[in-house]
C-alpha positions in Angstrom: -6.8 -14.1 4.6 -4.2 -14.0 2.5 -1.4 -16.3 1.5 1.8 -15.9 0.7 4.6 -18.3 -0.5 7.6 -16.7 1.7 11.0 -17.6 -0.3 13.6 -15.0 -2.0 12.8 -13.1 -5.5 15.5 -11.5 -7.0 15.3 -7.5 -6.7 13.1 -5.6 -9.4 15.0 -3.2 -11.5 13.6 0.2 -10.7 13.9 1.9 -14.1 15.0 5.8 -14.4 13.6 7.7 -16.4 11.8 11.6 -16.5 8.5 9.7 -15.3 9.8 8.1 -11.8 11.6 10.5 -11.5 8.4 13.0 -11.0 5.9 10.7 -10.1 7.8 7.5 -9.2 7.3 6.7 -5.7 8.1 3.7 -3.1 6.2 1.2 -0.8 7.9 -0.8 2.1 6.7 -4.0 2.4 7.5 -6.4 5.1 6.1 -9.5 6.5 6.8 -10.4 10.0 6.5 -14.2 11.0 7.4 -15.0 14.3 10.3 -16.4 15.2 11.7 -16.0 11.6 13.5 -12.3 11.2 11.5 -10.0 8.9 11.3 -9.6 5.0 11.6 -6.5 3.4 10.7 -6.0 0.1 10.7 -2.4 -1.7 8.1 -1.8 -4.8 7.9 1.0 -7.4 3.9 3.0 -7.6 3.2 5.6 -9.8 -0.2 5.8 -8.7 -1.5 5.8 -4.9 -4.3 3.2 -5.4 -6.6 4.2 -2.2 -9.3 1.6 -1.3 -12.5 3.8 -0.5 -14.9 0.6 -0.6 -14.7 -0.6 3.2 -17.7 1.5 5.8 -14.7 3.2 8.0 -13.5 4.9 5.1 -14.2 8.7 4.7 -12.0 10.7 4.9 -8.1 10.5 2.3 -6.5 10.0 6.0 -8.6 6.8 6.6 -8.0 5.5 3.5 -4.2 5.7 3.9 -4.2 4.6 6.8 -6.1 1.3 5.8 -3.6 0.2 3.3 -0.6 1.0 6.1 -2.5 -1.4 8.8 -1.0 -4.8 9.4 -2.6 -7.7 7.6 -2.8 -11.2 9.3 -1.5 -13.1 6.4 -0.9 -17.1 6.4 2.7 -18.0 4.3 4.2 -21.5 3.7 8.1 -21.4 4.2 10.3 -24.1 1.6 12.1 -25.7 4.6 8.4 -27.0 5.7 6.6 -28.0 2.9 2.7 -27.9 3.3 2.5 -26.6 6.6 0.9 -23.0 6.9 2.8 -20.2 9.4 0.5 -17.3 10.5 2.3 -13.6 9.8 1.4 -10.3 9.4 2.7 -8.0 6.5 2.5 -4.7 6.9 2.9 -1.8 3.4 4.6 1.8 4.5 5.0 4.4 2.3 8.9 4.3 1.7 9.5 7.3 -0.7 6.8 9.7 -1.9 6.9 11.1 -4.9 7.8 14.7 -6.4 3.5 15.0 -8.1 1.5 12.3 -6.3 -0.9 11.1 -7.8 -4.2 10.0 -6.1 -6.5 7.0 -7.6 -9.6 6.3 -5.5 -10.7 3.3 -6.1 -14.5 4.0 -7.2 -15.5 1.2 -9.0 -15.9 -2.7 -7.9 -17.4 -6.0 -9.5 -20.4 -6.5 -7.7 -21.6 -10.4 -7.9 -25.2 -9.8 -6.8 -26.0 -7.2 -10.0 -22.8 -9.4 -12.3 -21.8 -5.9 -13.1 -19.2 -3.2 -12.3 -21.0 -0.5 -10.1 -19.9 2.7 -8.9 -19.2 2.8 -4.9 -21.3 6.3 -4.3 -20.1 7.3 -1.1 -18.4 10.7 -0.3 -14.4 11.1 1.3 -13.0 13.8 2.4 -10.5 15.4 2.1 -7.8 18.9 2.5 -4.3 20.2 1.3 -3.7 19.4 5.0 -4.5 15.7 4.8 -2.4 15.4 1.8 0.9 17.0 3.8 0.3 14.5 6.5 1.5 11.7 4.3 4.5 12.3 6.2 2.7 10.3 9.3 2.4 6.9 7.6 6.4 7.0 5.9 8.5 4.3 7.1 11.0 6.9 8.5 10.2 10.2 8.9 11.5 12.9 6.5 10.4 16.4 5.3 7.5 17.1 3.3 8.7 16.8 -0.1 6.0 19.5 -1.6 4.6 22.9 -1.6 1.1 23.8 -2.3 0.9 25.3 -5.9 
């Protein structure tokens, strides 16, 4: 379980450039802590980093589902110092880039070996799976891509 400190953060400024217009996407991260209202943050990204290490991740779709699955976290809030509250955090794709770069994280640090090792599992994907990414968007929009 992760811990998060919930306090107001300054809005990150998005740098407008040809690179961000072509490769830039956005995540919508929502922190849900009952009975408080949800806290939502928009984050920029240039490549979609996919963790393929979990056993249940055998396809591109499952790797993306792993990103967007609600995660339990514990947070502290300024009004109750020292108290930990249970919460959930969910990250959804808010905006897709014109050119999508998928980064499958195939290397990890193995504490038993004491070095970086390659994750040697097969991960299936197809053009149809990539076009279905819209199902992971925070709001349903038509696919911005054409197959080239």
